C-alpha positions in Angstrom: -31.7 -41.5 28.0 -33.2 -40.8 31.4 -34.6 -37.3 32.1 -34.3 -36.3 35.7 -36.8 -34.1 37.3 -35.5 -31.0 39.0 -35.3 -31.2 42.8 -37.7 -29.0 44.7 -36.4 -25.6 45.6 -35.8 -24.9 49.2 -37.9 -22.1 50.7 -34.7 -20.0 51.1 -33.6 -20.5 47.5 -37.1 -19.8 46.2 -37.2 -16.5 48.3 -33.8 -15.5 47.0 -34.9 -16.0 43.4 -38.2 -14.1 44.0 -36.2 -11.2 45.6 -33.8 -11.1 42.7 -36.6 -11.1 40.2 -38.4 -8.2 42.0 -35.1 -6.3 42.3 -34.3 -6.7 38.7 -37.8 -5.6 37.6 -37.6 -2.6 39.9 -34.2 -1.7 38.5 -35.5 -1.8 34.9 -38.5 0.2 35.9 -36.3 2.8 37.7 -33.8 3.3 34.8 -35.8 5.9 32.9 -36.4 7.9 36.1 -32.7 7.8 37.1 -31.6 9.2 33.7 -32.8 12.7 34.3 -33.5 14.9 31.3 -31.0 17.7 30.9 -32.9 21.0 31.4 -33.0 23.5 28.6 -30.7 26.5 28.7 -32.3 29.6 30.1 -31.5 33.3 30.4 -33.2 33.6 33.8 -35.7 32.1 36.2 -37.5 32.4 39.5 -36.7 29.4 41.7 -38.8 28.2 44.6 -36.7 26.6 47.4 -38.4 25.1 50.5 -36.6 25.8 53.8 -37.4 24.6 57.3 -36.4 26.8 60.2 -37.8 24.1 62.4 -39.4 20.6 62.3 -42.4 19.5 64.3 -41.7 16.1 66.0 -42.5 14.0 69.0 -45.9 13.8 70.7 -48.5 16.5 71.2 -48.2 18.3 74.6 -51.2 19.2 76.8 -52.0 22.2 74.6 -52.0 20.0 71.5 -48.7 21.2 70.1 -45.8 19.0 69.0 -42.2 19.7 69.9 -40.1 21.9 67.5 -36.6 21.1 66.6 -34.7 24.3 65.4 -32.6 24.0 62.3 -30.0 26.1 60.5 -30.1 26.2 56.7 -27.2 26.7 54.3 -28.6 28.0 51.0 -26.4 27.1 48.0 -26.9 28.6 44.6 -24.5 27.0 42.1 -23.8 28.2 38.6 -23.5 25.0 36.6 -22.4 26.6 33.4 -18.7 26.1 32.7 -18.4 29.1 30.4 -20.8 31.9 31.4 -21.5 33.9 34.6 -25.0 34.4 36.0 -26.4 37.1 38.2 -28.4 36.4 41.3 -30.9 39.3 41.4 -32.7 38.5 44.6 -33.1 35.8 47.3 -36.2 36.6 49.3 -37.0 34.6 52.5 -40.6 34.1 53.3 -42.3 32.6 56.4 -45.0 29.9 56.5 -47.7 32.4 55.9 -46.0 33.9 52.8 -44.8 37.1 54.6 -41.5 38.5 53.3 -39.0 38.3 56.2 -35.8 39.3 54.6 -34.0 40.0 51.3 -30.7 38.1 51.4 -29.3 39.6 48.2 -30.0 43.4 48.3 -28.0 44.1 45.2 -27.3 41.7 42.3 -24.3 39.3 42.8 -22.4 37.8 39.8 -21.4 34.2 40.0 -18.5 33.2 37.9 -18.7 30.0 35.8 -19.1 27.1 38.2 -19.2 29.6 41.1 -21.4 29.3 44.2 -23.3 31.8 46.3 -23.9 30.7 49.9 -26.6 32.2 52.2 -27.1 31.2 55.8 -30.2 31.1 58.0 -29.2 30.7 61.6 -30.6 28.0 63.9 -32.0 30.6 66.3 -34.2 32.1 63.5 -37.6 30.8 64.3 -39.8 33.3 62.4 -39.7 31.3 59.1 -41.5 28.2 60.5 -41.8 24.8 59.1 -43.2 26.1 55.8 -40.6 28.8 55.1 -39.2 29.3 51.6 -36.9 31.3 49.4 -37.8 32.8 46.0 -34.5 33.2 44.2 -34.3 35.2 40.9 -31.3 34.8 38.6 -30.5 36.1 35.1 -27.8 35.7 32.4 -26.9 37.7 29.3 -27.0 34.5 27.2 -28.8 31.2 27.7 -26.9 29.0 30.2 -27.3 25.7 32.0 -29.7 26.2 34.9 -28.1 26.7 38.3 -28.6 24.1 41.1 -30.3 25.6 44.2 -30.3 23.6 47.4 -30.8 24.1 51.2 -28.9 21.9 53.6 -30.7 21.8 56.9 -28.9 20.8 60.1 -29.1 20.4 63.8 -25.8 18.8 65.0 -25.2 18.0 68.6 -23.7 15.1 70.6 -27.0 13.4 71.4 -28.7 13.6 68.0 -27.9 14.7 64.5 -30.5 15.8 62.0 -29.5 16.8 58.4 -31.3 16.8 55.1 -31.4 18.7 51.8 -34.2 20.4 49.9 -34.0 21.2 46.2 -35.3 24.3 44.4 -37.4 24.1 41.4 -38.0 26.7 38.7 -41.5 28.3 38.9 -41.1 31.0 36.2 -38.8 31.9 33.3 -37.7 35.5 33.4 
């Protein structure tokens, strides 16, 4: 019986095998991170949400300042609990320096199960700055699944489209 020696791999085949091995290893390493842990039910929280009224971009001008791209922001507070309502107590909008600019929810608003509250920061609002943020407080009579809080930022025009999402994170249980 004659044992044949395998033919040498072509550089392309060798590269394809190496890429597949790296991708497979990356996939297995990423699996635990992709399976997010379900958050514990809560009766209320304060949620920090980063918001950008503008983005710095481009090159610095003669005065050392970059260009600013104004953005609008749609704030979405979503009750993820299918059985119980939540109350949004406040949604305070702060500028880059931490100064309170506006209370978007002057009186509590109840969100039905799976309901959503939308707040809007206009594109022309420039006071917030690139480090603006919301501090959103919510409560419930019973422990519920935590709401999802996001900001969708956009500048849509015919020459360029910029759009991205920021996600809130709980900073304190109420």
